[in-house]
C-alpha positions as a Markdown table, in Angstrom:
| # | Residue | x | y | z |
|---|---|---|---|---|
| 1 | Met | 250.5 | -38.3 | 118.6 |
| 2 | Ser | 247.6 | -40.8 | 118.6 |
| 3 | Tyr | 246.6 | -42.5 | 115.3 |
| 4 | Glu | 243.7 | -40.1 | 114.9 |
| 5 | Glu | 246.0 | -37.1 | 115.6 |
| 6 | Thr | 248.5 | -38.4 | 113.1 |
| 7 | Ile | 246.0 | -38.8 | 110.3 |
| 8 | Gln | 244.7 | -35.3 | 111.0 |
| 9 | Tyr | 248.3 | -34.0 | 110.9 |
| 10 | Leu | 248.9 | -35.7 | 107.5 |
| 11 | Tyr | 245.7 | -34.2 | 106.1 |
| 12 | Asp | 246.6 | -30.7 | 107.4 |
| 13 | Ser | 250.2 | -30.7 | 106.5 |
| 14 | Ala | 250.1 | -32.3 | 103.1 |
| 15 | Pro | 247.7 | -31.2 | 100.4 |
| 16 | Met | 245.4 | -34.0 | 99.3 |
| 17 | Phe | 244.4 | -34.1 | 95.6 |
| 18 | Gln | 241.3 | -36.1 | 96.3 |
| 19 | Arg | 239.9 | -33.3 | 98.5 |
| 20 | Ile | 241.0 | -30.1 | 96.8 |
| 21 | Gly | 242.0 | -31.1 | 93.3 |
| 22 | Ala | 244.7 | -29.6 | 91.1 |
| 23 | Ala | 245.9 | -27.3 | 93.8 |
| 24 | Ala | 247.4 | -30.3 | 95.6 |
| 25 | Tyr | 249.2 | -31.6 | 92.5 |
| 26 | Lys | 252.9 | -31.2 | 92.5 |
| 27 | Glu | 254.5 | -31.5 | 89.0 |
| 28 | Gly | 257.8 | -33.2 | 88.8 |
| 29 | Met | 259.4 | -36.0 | 90.8 |
| 30 | Glu | 262.0 | -34.2 | 92.8 |
| 31 | Asn | 260.3 | -34.9 | 96.1 |
| 32 | Ser | 259.7 | -38.5 | 95.1 |
| 33 | Phe | 263.4 | -39.1 | 94.5 |
| 34 | Leu | 264.3 | -37.3 | 97.8 |
| 35 | Met | 261.8 | -39.4 | 99.7 |
| 36 | Asp | 263.1 | -42.5 | 98.1 |
| 37 | Lys | 266.7 | -41.7 | 99.0 |
| 38 | His | 265.7 | -40.8 | 102.5 |
| 39 | Leu | 264.0 | -44.1 | 103.0 |
| 40 | His | 266.9 | -46.0 | 101.5 |
| 41 | Tyr | 265.1 | -47.2 | 98.4 |
| 42 | Pro | 262.7 | -49.6 | 100.1 |
| 43 | His | 261.0 | -50.8 | 96.9 |
| 44 | Arg | 264.2 | -52.4 | 95.8 |
| 45 | Lys | 263.8 | -55.1 | 98.4 |
| 46 | Tyr | 260.8 | -56.8 | 96.7 |
| 47 | Lys | 259.4 | -57.2 | 93.2 |
| 48 | Thr | 256.8 | -54.8 | 92.0 |
| 49 | Ile | 254.1 | -54.7 | 89.3 |
| 50 | His | 253.1 | -51.2 | 88.1 |
| 51 | Val | 249.6 | -50.5 | 86.9 |
| 52 | Ala | 248.4 | -47.3 | 85.2 |
| 53 | Gly | 245.3 | -46.4 | 83.1 |
| 54 | Thr | 242.2 | -44.3 | 83.2 |
| 55 | Asn | 239.8 | -46.9 | 84.2 |
| 56 | Gly | 240.1 | -50.5 | 85.6 |
| 57 | Lys | 243.5 | -50.1 | 87.3 |
| 58 | Gly | 242.1 | -50.5 | 90.8 |
| 59 | Ser | 240.2 | -53.7 | 89.9 |
| 60 | Thr | 243.3 | -55.0 | 88.0 |
| 61 | Cys | 245.5 | -54.3 | 91.0 |
| 62 | His | 243.2 | -56.1 | 93.4 |
| 63 | Leu | 242.7 | -59.1 | 91.1 |
| 64 | Leu | 246.5 | -59.5 | 90.6 |
| 65 | Ala | 247.1 | -59.2 | 94.4 |
| 66 | Ser | 244.5 | -61.7 | 95.2 |
| 67 | Val | 245.9 | -64.3 | 92.7 |
| 68 | Leu | 249.5 | -63.7 | 94.0 |
| 69 | Gln | 248.2 | -64.2 | 97.6 |
| 70 | Glu | 246.5 | -67.5 | 96.6 |
| 71 | Ala | 249.7 | -68.6 | 95.0 |
| 72 | Gly | 251.4 | -68.2 | 98.4 |
| 73 | Tyr | 253.3 | -65.0 | 97.9 |
| 74 | Lys | 253.3 | -62.3 | 100.7 |
| 75 | Thr | 251.8 | -59.5 | 98.7 |
| 76 | Gly | 251.7 | -55.8 | 99.2 |
| 77 | Leu | 248.9 | -53.7 | 97.6 |
| 78 | Tyr | 249.0 | -49.9 | 97.2 |
| 79 | Thr | 245.9 | -48.2 | 95.7 |
| 80 | Ser | 244.1 | -44.9 | 96.0 |
| 81 | Pro | 241.9 | -43.2 | 97.0 |
| 82 | His | 240.5 | -44.8 | 100.1 |
| 83 | Leu | 236.8 | -44.9 | 100.5 |
| 84 | Ile | 236.4 | -45.0 | 104.3 |
| 85 | Asp | 239.6 | -45.6 | 106.1 |
| 86 | Phe | 243.0 | -44.2 | 105.1 |
| 87 | Arg | 244.6 | -47.6 | 105.7 |
| 88 | Glu | 242.7 | -49.1 | 102.8 |
| 89 | Arg | 245.5 | -47.6 | 100.6 |
| 90 | Ile | 248.2 | -49.8 | 102.0 |
| 91 | Lys | 247.7 | -53.6 | 102.5 |
| 92 | Val | 249.7 | -56.7 | 103.0 |
| 93 | Asn | 247.9 | -59.9 | 102.1 |
| 94 | Gly | 244.6 | -58.0 | 102.4 |
| 95 | Lys | 245.3 | -56.6 | 105.9 |
| 96 | Met | 245.4 | -52.9 | 106.2 |
| 97 | Ile | 248.6 | -51.2 | 107.4 |
| 98 | Asp | 249.0 | -51.1 | 111.2 |
| 99 | Lys | 247.9 | -47.9 | 112.9 |
| 100 | Asp | 251.0 | -48.1 | 115.0 |
| 101 | Tyr | 253.2 | -48.0 | 111.9 |
| 102 | Val | 251.4 | -45.0 | 110.5 |
| 103 | Val | 252.1 | -43.2 | 113.8 |
| 104 | Arg | 255.7 | -44.4 | 113.9 |
| 105 | Phe | 256.5 | -43.6 | 110.3 |
| 106 | Thr | 255.1 | -40.1 | 110.6 |
| 107 | Ala | 257.0 | -39.4 | 113.9 |
| 108 | Asp | 260.3 | -40.8 | 112.7 |
| 109 | Asn | 260.2 | -38.8 | 109.4 |
| 110 | Lys | 258.4 | -35.6 | 110.6 |
| 111 | Asp | 261.4 | -33.3 | 110.3 |
| 112 | Phe | 262.3 | -34.6 | 106.9 |
| 113 | Leu | 258.7 | -34.4 | 105.6 |
| 114 | Glu | 258.4 | -30.8 | 106.9 |
| 115 | Ser | 261.7 | -29.9 | 105.1 |
| 116 | Ile | 260.4 | -31.0 | 101.6 |
| 117 | His | 256.7 | -30.4 | 102.0 |
| 118 | Pro | 255.5 | -33.4 | 100.0 |
| 119 | Ser | 252.0 | -33.8 | 98.7 |
| 120 | Phe | 249.7 | -36.2 | 100.5 |
| 121 | Phe | 250.2 | -38.8 | 97.8 |
| 122 | Glu | 254.0 | -38.4 | 97.8 |
| 123 | Leu | 254.0 | -39.0 | 101.5 |
| 124 | Thr | 251.7 | -41.9 | 101.4 |
| 125 | Thr | 253.7 | -43.6 | 98.6 |
| 126 | Gly | 256.9 | -43.4 | 100.7 |
| 127 | Met | 255.0 | -44.8 | 103.7 |
| 128 | Ala | 253.7 | -47.7 | 101.6 |
| 129 | Phe | 257.0 | -48.6 | 100.1 |
| 130 | Ala | 258.7 | -48.5 | 103.5 |
| 131 | Tyr | 255.9 | -50.6 | 105.1 |
| 132 | Phe | 256.2 | -53.3 | 102.5 |
| 133 | Ala | 259.9 | -53.5 | 103.1 |
| 134 | Glu | 259.5 | -53.8 | 106.8 |
| 135 | Gln | 256.8 | -56.5 | 106.3 |
| 136 | Ala | 259.2 | -58.3 | 104.0 |
| 137 | Val | 256.7 | -58.7 | 101.2 |
| 138 | Glu | 257.8 | -60.7 | 98.2 |
| 139 | Val | 255.9 | -58.7 | 95.6 |
| 140 | Ala | 253.9 | -55.5 | 95.7 |
| 141 | Val | 251.2 | -54.4 | 93.2 |
| 142 | Ile | 251.4 | -50.6 | 92.8 |
| 143 | Glu | 248.7 | -48.5 | 91.4 |
| 144 | Val | 249.6 | -45.2 | 89.7 |
| 145 | Gly | 248.0 | -42.2 | 91.4 |
| 146 | Leu | 247.6 | -39.8 | 88.4 |
| 147 | Gly | 249.1 | -40.1 | 84.9 |
| 148 | Gly | 252.3 | -42.1 | 85.0 |
| 149 | Arg | 255.3 | -40.2 | 83.7 |
| 150 | Leu | 255.5 | -37.8 | 86.7 |
| 151 | Asp | 253.6 | -39.9 | 89.2 |
| 152 | Cys | 255.6 | -40.5 | 92.4 |
| 153 | Thr | 255.1 | -44.2 | 92.1 |
| 154 | Asn | 257.3 | -44.1 | 89.0 |
| 155 | Val | 260.5 | -44.4 | 91.0 |
| 156 | Ile | 260.1 | -48.2 | 91.0 |
| 157 | Thr | 261.6 | -50.6 | 88.5 |
| 158 | Pro | 258.8 | -53.2 | 88.1 |
| 159 | Val | 258.9 | -56.7 | 86.7 |
| 160 | Leu | 255.8 | -55.7 | 84.6 |
| 161 | Ser | 254.2 | -52.4 | 83.6 |
| 162 | Ile | 250.5 | -52.5 | 82.8 |
| 163 | Ile | 248.4 | -49.8 | 81.2 |
| 164 | Thr | 244.7 | -50.7 | 81.3 |
| 165 | Asn | 243.2 | -48.2 | 78.9 |
| 166 | Ile | 243.0 | -44.5 | 78.0 |
| 167 | Ser | 240.0 | -42.2 | 78.4 |
| 168 | Phe | 239.4 | -38.6 | 79.3 |
| 169 | Asp | 240.2 | -37.7 | 82.9 |
| 170 | His | 242.2 | -35.0 | 84.6 |
| 171 | Thr | 242.5 | -33.2 | 81.3 |
| 172 | Asn | 243.6 | -30.1 | 83.1 |
| 173 | Leu | 246.8 | -31.9 | 84.2 |
| 174 | Leu | 247.3 | -34.7 | 81.6 |
| 175 | Gly | 246.2 | -33.0 | 78.4 |
| 176 | Asn | 242.9 | -32.7 | 76.5 |
| 177 | Thr | 243.5 | -35.3 | 73.8 |
| 178 | Leu | 243.7 | -39.1 | 74.2 |
| 179 | Thr | 247.1 | -39.1 | 72.6 |
| 180 | Ala | 248.4 | -36.6 | 75.2 |
| 181 | Ile | 247.0 | -38.6 | 78.0 |
| 182 | Ala | 248.4 | -41.8 | 76.5 |
| 183 | Lys | 251.9 | -40.3 | 76.4 |
| 184 | Glu | 251.6 | -39.5 | 80.1 |
| 185 | Lys | 250.5 | -43.0 | 81.0 |
| 186 | Ala | 253.2 | -44.5 | 78.7 |
| 187 | Gly | 255.8 | -42.8 | 81.0 |
| 188 | Ile | 255.8 | -45.8 | 83.3 |
| 189 | Ile | 257.2 | -48.0 | 80.5 |
| 190 | Lys | 260.9 | -48.7 | 81.1 |
| 191 | Arg | 263.9 | -50.1 | 79.3 |
| 192 | Asn | 264.0 | -53.9 | 79.3 |
| 193 | Ile | 260.8 | -54.2 | 81.3 |
| 194 | Pro | 257.8 | -55.9 | 79.6 |
| 195 | Ala | 254.7 | -53.8 | 79.1 |
| 196 | Leu | 251.1 | -54.9 | 78.8 |
| 197 | Ile | 248.5 | -52.6 | 77.1 |
| 198 | Gly | 244.9 | -53.6 | 78.1 |
| 199 | Glu | 243.0 | -51.6 | 75.5 |
| 200 | Ala | 244.3 | -49.2 | 72.7 |
| 201 | Glu | 243.1 | -48.4 | 69.3 |
| 202 | Gly | 244.0 | -45.9 | 66.5 |
| 203 | Glu | 246.1 | -43.0 | 67.5 |
| 204 | Val | 246.3 | -44.2 | 71.1 |
| 205 | Arg | 247.8 | -47.5 | 70.0 |
| 206 | Glu | 250.3 | -45.5 | 67.8 |
| 207 | Val | 251.5 | -43.8 | 71.0 |
| 208 | Phe | 252.4 | -47.1 | 72.5 |
| 209 | Glu | 253.9 | -48.4 | 69.2 |
| 210 | Asp | 256.1 | -45.3 | 69.2 |
| 211 | Ser | 257.1 | -46.1 | 72.8 |
| 212 | Arg | 258.1 | -49.5 | 71.6 |
| 213 | Cys | 260.7 | -47.9 | 69.4 |
| 214 | Thr | 262.1 | -45.5 | 72.0 |
| 215 | Val | 262.1 | -47.7 | 75.1 |
| 216 | His | 264.6 | -50.2 | 74.0 |
| 217 | Gly | 264.3 | -53.8 | 75.1 |
| 218 | Ala | 260.7 | -53.6 | 76.4 |
| 219 | Arg | 258.5 | -56.4 | 75.2 |
| 220 | Phe | 255.1 | -54.9 | 74.3 |
| 221 | Val | 251.9 | -57.0 | 74.5 |
| 222 | Phe | 248.5 | -55.7 | 73.4 |
| 223 | Val | 245.7 | -57.7 | 75.1 |
| 224 | Gln | 243.4 | -57.5 | 72.0 |
| 225 | Asp | 246.2 | -59.2 | 70.0 |
| 226 | Glu | 246.5 | -62.2 | 72.4 |
| 227 | Gly | 244.5 | -65.3 | 72.5 |
| 228 | Leu | 244.2 | -66.4 | 76.1 |
| 229 | Pro | 245.6 | -69.8 | 76.9 |
| 230 | Ala | 242.9 | -72.4 | 77.2 |
| 231 | Glu | 243.8 | -73.2 | 80.8 |
| 232 | Tyr | 242.7 | -69.7 | 81.8 |
| 233 | Gly | 239.1 | -70.4 | 80.9 |
| 234 | Gly | 236.4 | -70.6 | 83.5 |
| 235 | Val | 237.5 | -67.9 | 86.0 |
| 236 | Val | 234.6 | -66.4 | 87.8 |
| 237 | Ser | 234.8 | -63.2 | 89.9 |
| 238 | Pro | 232.3 | -61.6 | 92.2 |
| 239 | Leu | 233.2 | -58.2 | 90.5 |
| 240 | Lys | 230.3 | -57.5 | 88.2 |
| 241 | Gly | 229.7 | -55.0 | 85.4 |
| 242 | Phe | 230.7 | -55.0 | 81.7 |
| 243 | Ala | 234.0 | -53.2 | 82.6 |
| 244 | Gln | 235.2 | -56.3 | 84.4 |
| 245 | Glu | 235.3 | -58.2 | 81.0 |
| 246 | Lys | 238.2 | -56.0 | 79.9 |
| 247 | Asn | 239.8 | -56.2 | 83.3 |
| 248 | Thr | 239.7 | -59.9 | 83.4 |
| 249 | Ala | 241.4 | -60.2 | 80.0 |
| 250 | Thr | 244.1 | -57.8 | 81.1 |
| 251 | Val | 244.8 | -59.7 | 84.3 |
| 252 | Leu | 244.9 | -63.1 | 82.6 |
| 253 | Cys | 247.4 | -61.7 | 80.0 |
| 254 | Ala | 249.4 | -60.2 | 82.8 |
| 255 | Leu | 249.5 | -63.5 | 84.7 |
| 256 | Asp | 250.7 | -65.3 | 81.5 |
| 257 | Met | 253.5 | -62.7 | 81.2 |
| 258 | Leu | 254.5 | -63.3 | 84.8 |
| 259 | Lys | 254.7 | -67.1 | 84.7 |
| 260 | Asp | 258.5 | -67.0 | 84.3 |
| 261 | Ile | 258.9 | -64.9 | 87.4 |
| 262 | Phe | 256.2 | -66.3 | 89.7 |
| 263 | Asn | 254.9 | -69.9 | 90.2 |
| 264 | Ile | 251.1 | -69.3 | 89.8 |
| 265 | Pro | 249.1 | -72.6 | 89.6 |
| 266 | Gln | 245.8 | -72.6 | 87.7 |
| 267 | Gln | 244.0 | -73.2 | 91.0 |
| 268 | Ala | 245.5 | -70.0 | 92.4 |
| 269 | Ile | 244.1 | -68.1 | 89.5 |
| 270 | Val | 240.7 | -69.5 | 89.9 |
| 271 | Gln | 240.7 | -68.9 | 93.6 |
| 272 | Gly | 242.2 | -65.5 | 93.3 |
| 273 | Phe | 239.4 | -64.3 | 91.1 |
| 274 | Ala | 236.7 | -66.0 | 93.2 |
| 275 | Asn | 238.1 | -64.6 | 96.4 |
| 276 | Val | 239.2 | -61.1 | 95.3 |
| 277 | Ile | 236.8 | -59.3 | 97.7 |
| 278 | Lys | 237.6 | -61.5 | 100.6 |
| 279 | Asn | 241.4 | -61.4 | 99.9 |
| 280 | Thr | 241.7 | -57.6 | 99.3 |
| 281 | Gly | 238.6 | -55.8 | 100.7 |
| 282 | Leu | 237.8 | -54.2 | 97.3 |
| 283 | Met | 234.7 | -52.1 | 97.4 |
| 284 | Gly | 232.7 | -49.8 | 95.0 |
| 285 | Arg | 233.0 | -51.7 | 91.7 |
| 286 | Trp | 229.3 | -52.4 | 90.7 |
| 287 | Gln | 228.8 | -53.3 | 94.3 |
| 288 | Val | 225.4 | -54.7 | 95.0 |
| 289 | Val | 224.4 | -53.7 | 98.5 |
| 290 | Gly | 220.7 | -54.3 | 98.5 |
| 291 | Glu | 217.8 | -56.1 | 96.9 |
| 292 | Glu | 214.1 | -55.1 | 96.5 |
| 293 | Pro | 215.0 | -52.5 | 95.5 |
| 294 | Lys | 218.3 | -53.5 | 94.0 |
| 295 | Ile | 221.0 | -51.0 | 95.1 |
| 296 | Val | 224.3 | -50.7 | 93.3 |
| 297 | Leu | 227.3 | -48.5 | 94.1 |
| 298 | Asp | 230.0 | -47.8 | 91.5 |
| 299 | Thr | 233.0 | -45.5 | 91.7 |
| 300 | Gly | 233.3 | -45.0 | 87.9 |
| 301 | His | 233.5 | -41.2 | 87.6 |
| 302 | Asn | 234.9 | -40.2 | 84.2 |
| 303 | Ile | 233.6 | -40.6 | 80.7 |
| 304 | Gly | 234.9 | -44.1 | 80.2 |
| 305 | Gly | 233.8 | -45.4 | 83.5 |
| 306 | Met | 230.3 | -43.8 | 83.3 |
| 307 | Ala | 229.9 | -45.2 | 79.8 |
| 308 | Tyr | 230.3 | -48.7 | 81.2 |
| 309 | Asn | 227.9 | -48.0 | 84.0 |
| 310 | Val | 225.2 | -46.7 | 81.6 |
| 311 | Arg | 225.6 | -49.8 | 79.4 |
| 312 | Gln | 225.2 | -52.0 | 82.4 |
| 313 | Leu | 222.1 | -50.1 | 83.6 |
| 314 | Gln | 220.6 | -50.6 | 80.2 |
| 315 | Ser | 220.9 | -54.4 | 80.7 |
| 316 | Glu | 219.1 | -54.3 | 84.1 |
| 317 | Lys | 215.4 | -54.8 | 84.5 |
| 318 | Tyr | 213.5 | -52.4 | 86.8 |
| 319 | Asp | 210.3 | -50.3 | 87.0 |
| 320 | Val | 212.0 | -47.0 | 87.9 |
| 321 | Leu | 215.7 | -46.0 | 88.0 |
| 322 | His | 216.6 | -43.8 | 90.9 |
| 323 | Phe | 220.0 | -42.2 | 90.3 |
| 324 | Val | 221.9 | -40.7 | 93.3 |
| 325 | Phe | 224.4 | -38.5 | 91.6 |
| 326 | Gly | 227.2 | -36.0 | 92.4 |
| 327 | Thr | 230.6 | -35.1 | 91.0 |
| 328 | Val | 233.6 | -32.8 | 91.5 |
| 329 | Lys | 234.3 | -29.4 | 90.0 |
| 330 | Asp | 237.2 | -30.4 | 87.8 |
| 331 | Lys | 235.5 | -33.1 | 85.7 |
| 332 | Asp | 234.2 | -32.7 | 82.1 |
| 333 | Ile | 230.7 | -32.8 | 83.4 |
| 334 | Ser | 229.0 | -32.0 | 80.1 |
| 335 | Ala | 230.4 | -35.0 | 78.5 |
| 336 | Ile | 229.3 | -37.2 | 81.4 |
| 337 | Leu | 225.8 | -35.7 | 81.6 |
| 338 | Arg | 225.3 | -36.3 | 77.9 |
| 339 | Leu | 225.7 | -40.1 | 78.5 |
| 340 | Leu | 223.2 | -40.4 | 81.4 |
| 341 | Pro | 219.7 | -42.0 | 81.0 |
| 342 | Lys | 217.0 | -39.4 | 80.6 |
| 343 | Asn | 214.3 | -41.7 | 82.0 |
| 344 | Ala | 215.8 | -41.8 | 85.5 |
| 345 | Lys | 214.7 | -39.9 | 88.6 |
| 346 | Tyr | 217.8 | -38.0 | 89.8 |
| 347 | Tyr | 218.8 | -37.1 | 93.3 |
| 348 | Phe | 221.5 | -34.4 | 92.8 |
| 349 | Thr | 223.8 | -34.0 | 95.8 |
| 350 | Gln | 227.4 | -33.2 | 96.8 |
| 351 | Ala | 230.0 | -34.9 | 98.9 |
| 352 | Asn | 231.4 | -33.3 | 102.0 |
| 353 | Leu | 234.7 | -32.0 | 100.6 |
| 354 | Pro | 235.9 | -28.7 | 99.0 |
| 355 | Arg | 236.3 | -30.2 | 95.6 |
| 356 | Ala | 232.7 | -31.3 | 95.3 |
| 357 | Met | 230.5 | -29.6 | 92.7 |
| 358 | Asp | 227.6 | -27.7 | 94.1 |
| 359 | Ala | 224.4 | -29.7 | 93.8 |
| 360 | Gln | 222.3 | -26.8 | 92.7 |
| 361 | Leu | 224.8 | -26.0 | 89.9 |
| 362 | Leu | 224.9 | -29.7 | 89.0 |
| 363 | Ala | 221.1 | -29.9 | 88.7 |
| 364 | Glu | 221.0 | -26.8 | 86.5 |
| 365 | Gln | 223.6 | -28.2 | 84.1 |
| 366 | Ala | 221.9 | -31.6 | 84.1 |
| 367 | Gly | 218.6 | -30.0 | 83.2 |
| 368 | Gln | 220.2 | -28.8 | 80.0 |
| 369 | Phe | 220.5 | -32.4 | 79.0 |
| 370 | Gly | 217.0 | -33.4 | 79.9 |
| 371 | Leu | 217.9 | -34.9 | 83.3 |
| 372 | Lys | 215.3 | -34.1 | 86.0 |
| 373 | Gly | 215.3 | -34.6 | 89.8 |
| 374 | Glu | 215.6 | -33.1 | 93.2 |
| 375 | Ile | 218.5 | -31.4 | 95.0 |
| 376 | Phe | 219.8 | -32.6 | 98.4 |
| 377 | Pro | 222.5 | -30.8 | 100.5 |
| 378 | Ser | 224.1 | -34.1 | 101.6 |
| 379 | Val | 224.7 | -37.6 | 100.3 |
| 380 | Ser | 222.9 | -39.2 | 103.2 |
| 381 | Glu | 219.8 | -37.2 | 102.6 |
| 382 | Ala | 219.8 | -37.9 | 98.9 |
| 383 | Phe | 220.2 | -41.6 | 99.4 |
| 384 | Ser | 217.6 | -41.7 | 102.2 |
| 385 | Ala | 215.1 | -40.0 | 99.8 |
| 386 | Ala | 215.9 | -42.5 | 97.0 |
| 387 | Lys | 215.4 | -45.4 | 99.4 |
| 388 | Lys | 212.1 | -44.0 | 100.7 |
| 389 | Ser | 210.8 | -43.4 | 97.2 |
| 390 | Ala | 211.9 | -46.7 | 95.5 |
| 391 | Gly | 209.5 | -49.6 | 95.1 |
| 392 | Lys | 210.8 | -53.2 | 95.5 |
| 393 | Asn | 211.0 | -53.6 | 91.7 |
| 394 | Asp | 213.0 | -50.4 | 91.3 |
| 395 | Phe | 216.7 | -49.8 | 90.9 |
| 396 | Ile | 218.9 | -47.4 | 92.9 |
| 397 | Phe | 222.2 | -46.5 | 91.5 |
| 398 | Val | 224.7 | -44.4 | 93.4 |
| 399 | Gly | 227.6 | -42.9 | 91.5 |
| 400 | Gly | 229.3 | -40.1 | 89.6 |
| 401 | Ser | 232.1 | -39.7 | 92.2 |
| 402 | Thr | 234.2 | -41.9 | 94.4 |
| 403 | Phe | 233.2 | -39.7 | 97.3 |
| 404 | Ile | 229.5 | -40.1 | 96.8 |
| 405 | Val | 230.0 | -43.8 | 97.0 |
| 406 | Ala | 232.3 | -43.5 | 100.0 |
| 407 | Glu | 229.8 | -41.5 | 102.0 |
| 408 | Val | 227.0 | -44.0 | 101.4 |
| 409 | Leu | 229.4 | -46.9 | 102.4 |
| 410 | Glu | 230.4 | -45.0 | 105.5 |
| 411 | His | 226.8 | -44.2 | 106.5 |
| 412 | Phe | 226.0 | -47.9 | 106.0 |
| 413 | Gln | 228.9 | -48.9 | 108.4 |
| 414 | Gln | 227.8 | -46.5 | 111.0 |
| 415 | Lys | 224.1 | -47.3 | 110.8 |
| 416 | Pro | 223.5 | -51.0 | 110.2 |
| 417 | Asn | 219.7 | -50.5 | 110.0 |
| 418 | Tyr | 220.1 | -47.8 | 107.4 |
| 419 | Trp | 219.3 | -50.3 | 104.6 |
């Protein structure tokens, strides 16, 4: 098969959570352990850092990978979902996985894969771990896909486990309380492995404190309890938005915890933050893609992520806010709509995937919260309308779903004059 045929085969044969939602979710780790054994436990050939959390885990992973690269380590990076190209999920020193490897891995393991029927994420995780081993990486930064305890990435034994924060997301799978969600995320914490908690208060913090008692030998560090060493001051990142303040503190604490394992000079930290986009190709985090009008894309799609975005929008100066907005069916949309600014002009739309929420239904629900705008059948039409309507002193925000952002980015790549 060609690369394109291989990717289509993977999409067709393995259900993809990002496209169809909970129907693609496979509870339990039996397939993960079978895959790991079949591939001869590839993740044991390099050190790993495991990152879970509701928001910020993608930025945290990319920042850590960038710093490790600047420190001279051959670094693997596994994240999800991808925005445009499947290969964004698996990178070594910022370079996407080779197309030839995707084809070869699939062909070599086709019979085994068809015997266990893995989910798309289970399959992709096995591919990533095997690729990192073949590439002889020294360390890999691994982002949890969903939850933690039963996530297929949880076969690894990392040198550090990180949980960025806890907010409401995937409540149909992880639980409808913050403590239930925290317990699932805490499932990545292992005996004798240090754990870093980026943000936790009240009952959520108590969940992690209880884990400290049951997971023996694990050193627990809470970011809010730590004063960052003076030498870490002055880092500047191109990643913007209030959410990055929390991510920066988490990453700096993580680097301090890793200093006995890796040699990371201060200059590598400074350069790693400064060059994170160049080093890793990160997209979609308060990404400014245009001026006059200012155009920002952000993948924050749950209550916590959208709260950060709304706070950031309140700090911006503009005449009119144009909000290109879509979401998916399985989100707590009422809680998100309640947060959104009522003085914006909305362009309600839907991404091109089965999981997308119908734009008409979205607009009707938004109207109950005083949000007004027009309905567009496609993301490109919604964005084109916002661009046409906006004046040079206006602000266009694109968000609500990773997939809304992805389609705008893809359209931009295909049509350079689109902007």
